[in-house]
TORBA-508177 format. One record per residue (C-alpha): residue in one letter; x, y, z. Coordinates in steps of 0.25 Angstrom, whole numbers. Example, Ala and Ser with C-alpha at 12.3 -4.5 7.8 and 13.67 -1.06 7.14 Angstrom:
BEGIN
REC aa     u     v     w
REC  a    49   -18    31
REC  s    55    -4    29
***
This chain:
BEGIN
REC aa     u     v     w
REC  m    45   -39    18
REC  l    41   -30     7
REC  s    36   -42    -1
REC  v    28   -46    11
REC  l    22   -33    12
REC  k    19   -32    -3
REC  s    13   -46    -2
REC  i     4   -42     9
REC  v    -1   -29     3
REC  q    -3   -35   -11
REC  e   -12   -47    -5
REC  v   -20   -37     4
REC  n   -23   -28    -8
REC  q   -29   -40   -16
REC  i   -40   -41    -5
REC  p   -52   -33    -9
REC  r   -58   -31     5
REC  l   -51   -23    14
REC  t   -55   -31    26
REC  d   -50   -44    20
REC  a   -37   -37    16
REC  l   -35   -32    30
REC  f   -37   -46    36
REC  r   -27   -52    26
REC  l   -17   -41    29
REC  a   -18   -44    44
REC  e   -16   -59    41
REC  r    -4   -56    32
REC  v     3   -47    41
REC  k     2   -56    53
REC  q     7   -68    45
REC  t    19   -60    38
REC  m    23   -53    51
REC  g    21   -65    60
REC  v    13   -57    70
REC  d     1   -62    79
REC  s    -9   -51    74
REC  c   -11   -41    63
REC  s   -23   -32    63
REC  i   -28   -20    55
REC  y   -36    -8    60
REC  l   -42     2    51
REC  a   -46    16    55
REC  d   -61    20    55
REC  y   -61    35    56
REC  a   -76    36    58
REC  a   -74    28    71
REC  q   -61    33    74
REC  a   -56    19    76
REC  f   -47     8    70
REC  v   -55    -4    67
REC  l   -49   -18    67
REC  k   -51   -23    52
REC  a   -42   -35    51
REC  t   -33   -44    60
REC  d   -26   -57    61
REC  g   -23   -59    75
REC  l   -33   -51    83
REC  a   -48   -56    85
REC  p   -54   -56    71
REC  d   -68   -53    78
REC  a   -62   -39    82
REC  v   -61   -35    67
REC  e   -70   -23    64
REC  l   -75   -23    79
REC  v   -62   -17    86
REC  k   -61    -2    84
REC  i   -49     5    90
REC  g   -51    20    92
REC  f   -40    29    85
REC  s   -35    33    98
REC  e   -36    19   105
REC  g   -26     8   107
REC  l   -14     4    99
REC  i   -21     5    86
REC  g   -26    19    88
REC  l   -12    23    93
REC  v    -6    18    79
REC  g   -16    26    72
REC  q   -14    38    80
REC  r     2    38    79
REC  e     1    33    64
REC  e    13    25    66
REC  p    17    10    70
REC  l    15     6    84
REC  n    24    -6    89
REC  i    22   -11   103
REC  q    28   -22   110
REC  d    17   -24   120
REC  a     4   -18   115
REC  p    -5   -22   127
REC  n     4   -13   137
REC  h     4    -1   127
REC  p    -4    11   134
REC  r   -12    12   121
REC  f   -16    -2   120
REC  k   -31    -5   121
REC  h   -37   -18   122
REC  y   -48   -23   113
REC  p   -53   -37   117
REC  e   -59   -39   104
REC  v   -46   -40    97
REC  k   -40   -50   106
REC  e   -25   -45   106
REC  e   -22   -48   120
REC  n   -10   -57   117
REC  y    -4   -47   107
REC  h     8   -38   113
REC  a    16   -33   101
REC  f     9   -23    93
REC  l    13   -16    80
REC  g     3    -7    73
REC  t     4     3    61
REC  p    -5    13    55
REC  i   -11    11    41
REC  i   -10    25    35
REC  h   -14    31    22
REC  q   -12    45    18
REC  r   -11    49    33
REC  k   -23    42    37
REC  v   -23    31    47
REC  l   -31    20    40
REC  g   -28     9    51
REC  v   -18     1    59
REC  i   -11   -12    56
REC  t    -6   -20    68
REC  m     3   -32    71
REC  q     2   -39    85
REC  q    10   -50    92
REC  s     8   -57   105
REC  a    23   -56   109
REC  k    28   -43   115
REC  r    37   -37   105
REC  k    40   -25    96
REC  f    38   -27    81
REC  s    50   -26    73
REC  e    53   -14    64
REC  d    52   -23    52
REC  e    38   -27    57
REC  e    34   -13    60
REC  a    39    -8    46
REC  f    31   -20    39
REC  l    18   -16    46
REC  v    20    -1    43
REC  t    23    -4    28
REC  l    11   -13    27
REC  a     2    -3    33
REC  a     7     8    23
REC  q     4    -1    11
REC  i   -10    -6    16
REC  a   -14     9    19
REC  l   -17    12     5
REC  e   -25     0     2
REC  i   -33     2    15
REC  s   -36    16    11
REC  n   -41    11    -3
REC  a   -49     0     3
REC  e   -56     9    12
REC  t   -61    18     1
REC  r   -64     6    -9
REC  g   -72     0     3
REC  a   -79    13     5
REC  l   -84    13    -9
REC  n   -85    -2   -11
REC  p   -89    -8     3
REC  s   -88   -22    -2
REC  v   -73   -22    -2
REC  g   -70   -12     8
REC  m   -71    -9    23
REC  y   -84    -2    24
REC  v   -99    -6    22
REC  g  -111     2    25
REC  n  -114    16    20
REC  l  -112    18     5
REC  q  -107    32     6
REC  k   -92    33     6
REC  n   -83    45     5
REC  v   -70    45    -3
REC  r   -60    56     0
REC  g   -51    62   -11
REC  v   -45    76   -14
REC  p   -53    88   -17
REC  g   -51    90   -32
REC  s   -62   100   -37
REC  p   -71   107   -27
REC  g   -86   105   -28
REC  l   -97    94   -24
REC  a  -102    84   -34
REC  m  -112    73   -34
REC  g  -113    62   -44
REC  v  -111    47   -48
REC  g   -97    42   -50
REC  y   -93    40   -64
REC  s   -79    34   -69
REC  p   -77    36   -84
REC  h   -70    25   -92
REC  a   -68    17   -79
REC  a   -61     5   -84
REC  y   -63    -7   -74
REC  t   -51   -15   -71
REC  l   -47   -25   -60
REC  a   -39   -13   -54
REC  t   -50    -4   -53
REC  w   -61   -14   -50
REC  i   -66   -13   -35
REC  v   -70   -26   -30
REC  k   -84   -29   -26
REC  e   -92   -40   -19
REC  s  -104   -48   -25
REC  d  -113   -59   -20
REC  q  -118   -62   -34
REC  t  -107   -73   -35
REC  q  -113   -81   -47
REC  q  -116   -68   -55
REC  e  -102   -63   -52
REC  i   -96   -76   -57
REC  e  -104   -75   -70
REC  y   -99   -61   -72
REC  y   -85   -66   -71
REC  r   -87   -78   -80
REC  k   -93   -70   -91
REC  g   -82   -59   -90
REC  v   -72   -70   -92
REC  e   -79   -76  -104
REC  q   -80   -62  -110
REC  t   -65   -60  -107
REC  r   -61   -73  -113
REC  a   -68   -70  -126
REC  h   -61   -57  -127
REC  v   -48   -63  -124
REC  e   -50   -73  -135
REC  v   -53   -62  -145
REC  l   -41   -54  -141
REC  s   -32   -67  -142
REC  q   -37   -70  -156
REC  r   -35   -56  -160
REC  l   -21   -56  -157
REC  e   -18   -70  -164
REC  g    -7   -68  -174
REC  q    -4   -54  -170
REC  v     4   -56  -158
REC  p    14   -68  -153
REC  d     8   -80  -147
REC  d    14   -78  -134
REC  v     7   -64  -133
REC  r    -6   -71  -136
REC  a    -3   -81  -125
REC  i    -7   -70  -115
REC  f   -21   -73  -120
REC  q   -19   -87  -115
REC  l   -17   -82  -101
REC  y   -30   -74  -102
REC  h   -37   -87  -106
REC  q   -31   -94   -94
REC  l   -35   -83   -85
REC  l   -49   -83   -90
REC  d   -51   -98   -87
REC  a   -61  -101   -76
REC  n   -50  -109   -69
REC  s   -41   -97   -68
REC  l   -46   -83   -64
REC  g   -60   -88   -64
REC  r   -60   -97   -53
REC  e   -54   -87   -43
REC  v   -63   -76   -48
REC  e   -75   -84   -46
REC  a   -70   -88   -32
REC  k   -69   -73   -29
REC  i   -83   -70   -34
REC  r   -88   -81   -24
REC  e   -81   -74   -13
REC  g   -91   -62   -15
REC  w   -84   -53   -26
REC  d   -90   -49   -39
REC  a   -84   -54   -52
REC  a   -75   -42   -55
REC  s   -70   -41   -41
REC  s   -67   -56   -41
REC  l   -59   -55   -54
REC  k   -51   -43   -48
REC  l   -47   -50   -35
REC  v   -42   -63   -42
REC  v   -35   -56   -54
REC  e   -28   -45   -45
REC  a   -23   -57   -36
REC  y   -18   -64   -48
REC  a   -11   -51   -54
REC  a    -4   -48   -41
REC  r     2   -62   -41
REC  f     7   -61   -55
REC  e    12   -47   -53
REC  a    21   -52   -41
REC  m    28   -63   -50
REC  d    42   -61   -54
REC  d    40   -66   -68
REC  p    37   -53   -77
REC  y    29   -62   -86
REC  m    20   -66   -75
REC  r    19   -52   -70
REC  e    13   -48   -83
REC  r     2   -58   -82
REC  a    -4   -50   -71
REC  i    -7   -40   -82
REC  d   -14   -50   -90
REC  i   -22   -55   -79
REC  v   -27   -41   -75
REC  d   -30   -37   -90
REC  l   -38   -50   -92
REC  s   -46   -48   -79
REC  n   -49   -33   -82
REC  r   -55   -39   -95
REC  i   -63   -49   -87
REC  l   -67   -37   -77
REC  v   -73   -28   -88
REC  n   -81   -40   -94
REC  i   -87   -43   -80
REC  l   -91   -29   -78
REC  q   -97   -28   -92
REC  i  -105   -41   -90
REC  i  -110   -35   -77
REC  n  -114   -22   -84
REC  g  -121   -29   -95
REC  h  -109   -28  -105
REC  k  -109   -13  -104
REC  d   -95    -7  -104
REC  v   -90    -6   -90
REC  v   -82     7   -93
REC  n   -89    20   -92
REC  s   -89    25  -106
REC  g  -101    34  -105
REC  f  -103    46   -97
REC  p  -112    49   -85
REC  t  -126    55   -87
REC  e  -127    60   -72
REC  p  -118    69   -63
REC  s  -106    60   -60
REC  i   -93    60   -53
REC  l   -82    57   -62
REC  v   -72    47   -56
REC  a   -59    43   -62
REC  e   -45    39   -58
REC  e   -40    52   -63
REC  v   -49    62   -70
REC  s   -44    67   -83
REC  a   -47    79   -93
REC  p   -52    70  -104
REC  m   -61    63   -93
REC  l   -67    76   -89
REC  a   -68    81  -103
REC  e   -77    69  -108
REC  f   -86    68   -95
REC  p   -99    75   -96
REC  k   -98    88   -88
REC  e  -113    89   -85
REC  f  -111    76   -77
REC  l   -98    78   -71
REC  a  -101    81   -56
REC  g   -87    78   -50
REC  i   -74    71   -51
REC  i   -67    60   -43
REC  s   -52    58   -47
REC  i   -46    46   -40
REC  r   -32    51   -43
REC  g   -28    66   -42
REC  s   -27    77   -32
REC  n   -33    91   -30
REC  n   -24    97   -41
REC  s   -23    85   -50
REC  h   -27    87   -65
REC  a   -40    80   -62
REC  a   -43    90   -51
REC  i   -40   102   -59
REC  l   -49    97   -70
REC  a   -60    95   -60
REC  r   -59   109   -54
REC  a   -58   115   -68
REC  m   -71   109   -72
REC  g   -77   113   -58
REC  v   -80    98   -55
REC  p   -79    93   -41
REC  a   -68    83   -39
REC  v   -61    74   -29
REC  m   -48    69   -32
REC  g   -39    58   -27
REC  c   -49    47   -22
REC  q   -37    37   -22
REC  n   -44    25   -16
REC  v   -56    25   -25
REC  s   -58    18   -38
REC  p   -67    25   -49
REC  t   -75    12   -50
REC  l   -79    14   -35
REC  l   -86    27   -38
REC  e   -92    23   -51
REC  k  -107    25   -51
REC  k  -108    29   -36
REC  a  -114    42   -31
REC  i  -104    52   -27
REC  l  -103    65   -20
REC  l   -90    73   -22
REC  d   -84    84   -13
REC  g   -73    91   -21
REC  y   -71   100    -9
REC  a   -67    90     1
REC  g   -62    79    -9
REC  e   -73    69    -5
REC  v   -82    59   -12
REC  i   -94    53    -6
REC  v   -98    40   -13
REC  s  -113    35   -13
REC  p  -117    46    -3
REC  e  -129    45     6
REC  k  -141    53     2
REC  a  -139    63    13
REC  i  -125    66     9
REC  q  -130    68    -6
REC  a  -140    78    -2
REC  e  -130    86     6
REC  f  -120    85    -5
REC  s  -131    90   -15
REC  q  -134   102    -6
REC  l  -119   106    -6
REC  i  -119   105   -21
REC  k  -131   114   -22
REC  e  -124   124   -13
REC  e  -112   123   -22
REC  q  -120   126   -34
REC  v  -126   139   -28
REC  l  -112   144   -25
REC  a  -108   141   -39
REC  q  -120   149   -44
REC  r  -117   161   -36
REC  i  -102   161   -41
REC  e  -107   160   -55
REC  r  -116   172   -54
REC  e  -104   180   -50
REC  a   -94   174   -60
REC  d   -93   187   -69
REC  k   -89   196   -57
REC  p   -74   201   -57
REC  s   -64   193   -49
REC  e   -62   204   -39
REC  s   -61   202   -24
REC  e   -69   210   -14
REC  d   -58   220   -12
REC  g   -55   222   -26
REC  c   -44   212   -30
REC  s   -46   208   -44
REC  m   -42   193   -49
REC  d   -40   188   -63
REC  l   -46   174   -64
REC  l   -42   165   -76
REC  v   -45   151   -80
REC  n   -36   138   -81
REC  a   -40   132   -94
REC  g   -37   119  -102
REC  l   -43   108   -93
REC  s   -56   107  -100
REC  a   -66   113  -110
REC  e   -74   119   -99
REC  i   -62   128   -95
REC  e   -60   133  -109
REC  t   -75   137  -110
REC  a   -74   145   -97
REC  v   -65   155  -104
REC  h   -72   156  -117
REC  s   -80   168  -112
REC  g   -66   176  -112
REC  k   -69   181   -98
REC  v   -57   174   -92
REC  g   -43   171   -95
REC  i   -35   158   -94
REC  g   -24   158   -84
REC  l   -20   144   -88
REC  y   -23   136  -100
REC  r   -17   122   -99
REC  t   -13   119  -113
REC  e    -9   105  -109
REC  i   -23   100  -108
REC  p   -25   100  -124
REC  f   -12    93  -125
REC  m   -16    82  -115
REC  m   -29    80  -122
REC  r   -22    76  -135
REC  e   -15    64  -140
REC  r    -3    72  -145
REC  f     3    86  -144
REC  p    -7    96  -150
REC  s    -2   103  -162
REC  e     1   118  -163
REC  s   -11   121  -171
REC  e   -20   113  -161
REC  q   -14   121  -150
REC  v   -16   134  -157
REC  e   -31   131  -159
REC  l   -33   127  -144
REC  y   -25   139  -138
REC  r   -32   149  -148
REC  n   -46   145  -142
REC  v   -41   147  -128
REC  l   -35   160  -131
REC  l   -48   165  -138
REC  a   -57   160  -127
REC  a   -53   173  -119
REC  p   -45   182  -129
REC  q   -45   194  -119
REC  r   -40   185  -107
REC  e   -26   180  -104
REC  i   -24   165  -108
REC  v   -13   158  -101
REC  m    -8   146  -109
REC  r     1   136  -101
REC  t    11   129  -110
REC  l    10   113  -110
REC  d    10   108   -96
REC  v    11    93   -96
REC  g    17    83   -87
REC  g    14    80   -72
REC  d    -1    77   -72
REC  k    -3    81   -86
REC  p     3    71   -96
REC  l     1    71  -111
REC  p    -3    57  -116
REC  y     5    58  -128
REC  f    18    64  -121
REC  p    19    55  -109
REC  i    29    59   -98
REC  t    33    49   -88
REC  e    39    54   -75
REC  e    40    50   -61
REC  n    36    64   -56
REC  p    29    71   -67
REC  f    26    84   -59
REC  l    41    86   -58
REC  g    44    82   -72
REC  w    43    85   -86
REC  r    31    94   -87
REC  g    26   108   -91
REC  i    37   118   -96
REC  r    48   107   -94
REC  l    41    98  -105
REC  t    38   109  -115
REC  l    52   115  -114
REC  d    58   101  -117
REC  h    48   100  -129
REC  p    49   114  -135
REC  e    41   109  -147
REC  i    29   107  -138
REC  f    31   120  -131
REC  l    33   128  -144
REC  v    21   122  -151
REC  q    12   125  -139
REC  v    17   140  -137
REC  r    16   142  -152
REC  a     2   137  -152
REC  m    -2   147  -140
REC  l     4   159  -148
REC  r    -2   155  -161
REC  a   -16   154  -153
REC  s   -14   168  -147
REC  i   -12   175  -160
REC  g   -20   188  -160
REC  l   -23   186  -145
REC  k   -16   192  -133
REC  n   -21   183  -122
REC  l   -10   171  -122
REC  s    -1   169  -111
REC  i     8   157  -110
REC  m    12   150   -97
REC  l    23   140   -95
REC  p    21   129   -85
REC  m    30   122   -75
REC  i    41   132   -75
REC  s    52   130   -65
REC  s    64   139   -70
REC  v    67   151   -77
REC  g    74   143   -88
REC  e    61   136   -92
REC  v    54   150   -94
REC  n    66   155  -102
REC  e    65   143  -112
REC  a    50   143  -113
REC  r    50   158  -116
REC  r    60   155  -127
REC  l    51   145  -133
REC  v    39   154  -132
REC  e    46   165  -138
REC  q    50   156  -150
REC  a    36   152  -152
REC  f    31   166  -151
REC  f    40   171  -162
REC  e    36   159  -171
REC  v    21   162  -169
REC  e    23   177  -170
REC  e    30   176  -183
REC  e    19   167  -189
REC  a     8   177  -184
REC  q    15   189  -190
REC  i    15   182  -204
REC  k     0   180  -202
REC  g    -2   194  -197
REC  e    -6   189  -183
REC  q    -2   195  -170
REC  l     4   186  -159
REC  h     5   192  -145
REC  r    16   188  -136
REC  p    10   180  -124
REC  r    13   181  -110
REC  l    22   170  -104
REC  g    20   165   -90
REC  i    25   153   -82
REC  m    18   145   -71
REC  l    23   145   -57
REC  e    21   131   -53
REC  v    35   125   -50
REC  p    41   130   -36
REC  s    54   134   -42
REC  v    48   146   -50
REC  l    44   152   -37
REC  y    58   156   -35
REC  q    61   162   -49
REC  l    49   171   -50
REC  p    57   184   -53
REC  q    65   177   -64
REC  l    53   171   -70
REC  a    45   184   -69
REC  s    55   190   -79
REC  k    53   179   -89
REC  v    37   178   -90
REC  d    25   186   -90
REC  f    17   180   -79
REC  f    16   169   -69
REC  s     5   158   -66
REC  v     6   150   -54
REC  g     2   135   -56
REC  s    -2   132   -41
REC  n    -5   118   -44
REC  d     9   113   -48
REC  l    16   124   -38
REC  t     8   117   -27
REC  q    12   104   -31
REC  y    27   107   -32
REC  l    28   116   -20
REC  l    21   105   -11
REC  a    28    93   -18
REC  v    15    86   -20
REC  d    10    79   -33
REC  r    -4    84   -34
REC  n    -9    72   -41
REC  n    -4    62   -30
REC  t   -15    59   -21
REC  r    -6    54   -10
REC  v    -1    69    -8
REC  a   -13    76   -14
REC  s   -16    82    -1
REC  l    -3    89     0
REC  y    -6    97   -13
REC  n   -12   110    -9
REC  s   -10   124   -16
REC  y   -15   130    -2
REC  h    -2   125     5
REC  p     4   137    12
REC  a    17   135     4
REC  v    10   135   -10
REC  l     2   148    -6
REC  s    15   154    -1
REC  a    21   151   -15
REC  l     9   156   -22
REC  y    10   169   -14
REC  d    25   171   -17
REC  i    22   169   -32
REC  a    12   180   -31
REC  k    21   190   -24
REC  q    33   187   -33
REC  s    25   189   -45
REC  a    20   202   -40
REC  e    34   206   -37
REC  q    38   202   -51
REC  n    26   209   -57
REC  i    22   197   -65
REC  p     8   192   -66
REC  v     5   179   -59
REC  s    -8   170   -59
REC  i   -11   157   -53
REC  c   -17   145   -61
REC  g   -17   134   -51
REC  e   -29   128   -44
REC  i   -28   136   -32
REC  a   -32   148   -40
REC  g   -46   142   -43
REC  e   -49   139   -28
REC  p   -56   149   -19
REC  g   -46   149    -8
REC  g   -34   149   -18
REC  a   -39   161   -26
REC  i   -41   169   -13
REC  l   -27   166    -8
REC  l   -21   169   -22
REC  m   -28   182   -22
REC  g   -22   185    -9
REC  m    -8   182   -14
REC  g    -9   192   -26
REC  y   -13   183   -37
REC  r   -23   190   -46
REC  k   -24   180   -58
REC  l   -30   166   -55
REC  s   -32   155   -65
REC  m   -41   143   -62
REC  n   -51   133   -68
REC  a   -63   140   -75
REC  f   -72   133   -65
REC  n   -66   141   -53
REC  l   -66   155   -60
REC  r   -80   159   -55
REC  k   -78   154   -41
REC  i   -64   161   -39
REC  n   -70   174   -45
REC  w   -81   173   -34
REC  v   -71   170   -23
REC  i   -62   182   -27
REC  r   -74   191   -27
REC  n   -78   187   -13
REC  v   -65   189    -6
REC  k   -55   200    -3
REC  l   -41   202    -7
REC  c   -37   206     8
REC  e   -44   193    13
REC  s   -37   184     3
REC  q   -23   190     8
REC  a   -27   187    22
REC  l   -31   173    18
REC  l   -18   171    11
REC  k   -10   176    23
REC  s   -17   165    32
REC  a   -15   154    21
REC  l     0   157    20
REC  s     2   156    35
REC  s    -5   143    35
REC  d     2   130    38
REC  s    -6   121    28
REC  y   -15   121    17
REC  e   -26   116    26
REC  e   -24   129    34
REC  v   -25   137    21
REC  f   -38   131    18
REC  h   -44   134    31
REC  h   -41   149    30
REC  i   -46   149    15
REC  n   -59   141    19
REC  q   -61   150    31
REC  y   -60   162    23
REC  l   -69   157    12
REC  e   -80   153    22
REC  v   -79   167    28
REC  k   -81   173    14
REC  g   -93   164    11
REC  l   -85   156     0
REC  g   -84   143     7
REC  g   -92   136    -3
REC  l   -81   137   -13
REC  v   -72   127    -5
REC  r   -82   118     1
REC  a   -95   111    -1
REC  g  -107   120     0
REC  s  -110   135    -2
***
């Protein structure tokens, strides 16, 4: 049965139009299971009804016409219950509703199961039979398994169809909404731009064309150019590799022959697809057949076919574009929305800041590295738009709502005008905050807060502290490591750290030792693990490689000679033993550098040593740890991840990750209370510190030192000066007694609106 399931799903996935795929699915299920009818209904939430989309057994004329309300009939009951419904005699069931158009009078046995993706009912798939009988457990299990496997494809097809109507379910209005996860607050308008977007069969979205002869010409010219290029490659390798290796090029020549791929591709073009889409449809079907073969040699040929066809695809697109490079190699010259599978630091570093209006990252969640980068730069962002390809958003007008995690593609003029007004209101609020930026961070009732900056992600953050008015609560030393092709030398690190320390010589600068692993790999030191967040990262890695740790600590110490503002922080601490070992190495480095400094007549001050509280185990060893170090700093991002057992980069569970979860807030409050009891300073450098609601709650807990990205400093300063400590304590009490983070948000938003601060967490002033 497993092989049958795989065969059905694979075949259906090869069909570009969802409607065609659903009809084929109904046909295959009916044949495979030997039933009299199989039908698929999809949910239309606007109409609050299930629409018959495909059938093999019911009246074909009823497709698209029959709509069954969410609370009507057996289909509605399956959707309501969200579980299979197996009925021996459907017409006599109390929820049965007769629809004359479908002509199901002769059917008695009924089995229906919901199609669900990420808790949302997308539709219902049914099997029916004229005999009065219960479907077997095996039949029921088959249909449930099939529904689960096709749910993702239906969800993906809905989004693709919305953005590219020729292959989807919907036609009509151009404006389409795409949902994601709020990544960085703010509103943005711009044109979709995907840098370095390499076009391949895998990423190409199929499109229709009625210019049959022109598309055939595009294909033939693309093949001619590819054949010439393959011939050059083949001759270049002559005498350099064995003949059997060069024989692969013979396969390429055969595939390029008009009687091979060409005949089938041109047939697809005549069916109404453009040249690139026809190539994709034919080649992916071939590749799937090769990959399914038992012979390893034949399976490898699938790779050859795809590689060759990708070359043809690029040539076709270059011909269409007048032989221009089809890969974005330049940069935009107008306000643009950066769209990428995953936004990286180098990508943002090279993008012209004056034209960067917003960011869409296909992968990632609210606290992925890409989201943190966006917030650090103050750029609105939406993450985790899983069902969207960057090529679908390329060159389209886009409105981006970083508060709600919503992307509007090809917006109507009225929506654009409304959005533009909201952006103006945001700008007015930002100007008001800017005017009061130099005022002290003190609440209305006299509670003074120390605001520091998280640094290391981008040049903008470093320049923000050059005025010397603000310290650094977290300097991420791993970023310079990640931007190189080798470990930086001690001298290189000394120069880097010295510049950072001199940026604010009268302010504390907290440098975190190398924290790689998890979602921060080093390209020249790859770590392959099944669960990297629970693996070899942070202090675990550097203690195993003391040569790396000692060089870095020595560099920090040498950089601090003559200064008194260095503090060193250890990441990912999970035990007292790790602190003891790290302290030993820090002491060793200190004595080495001190001896060198004394010879030169220089003065080295002993830095403060602290640890990050981000692994839950340390919450139960705070008194012991307090006696070993000079300060604590809470890393709320990882602490949240580990407390809730949620990988923050996994879009399937991203909605479960939230630092406002009552359990996380309770842990943060407990840390603040225990730190006060142990008389040890504690700060917090996670993302919650840079959010209006988070800052208010942390102030109520007793935190007096908050570290955040530079962009949020002025905003949080403004928030603190417009609230009272006693109010924050009352808000904290409500938050801690809440059942969910949604309830916590309700309390926060209600308070912010009352205080006239609502524009900080939603669109508008």
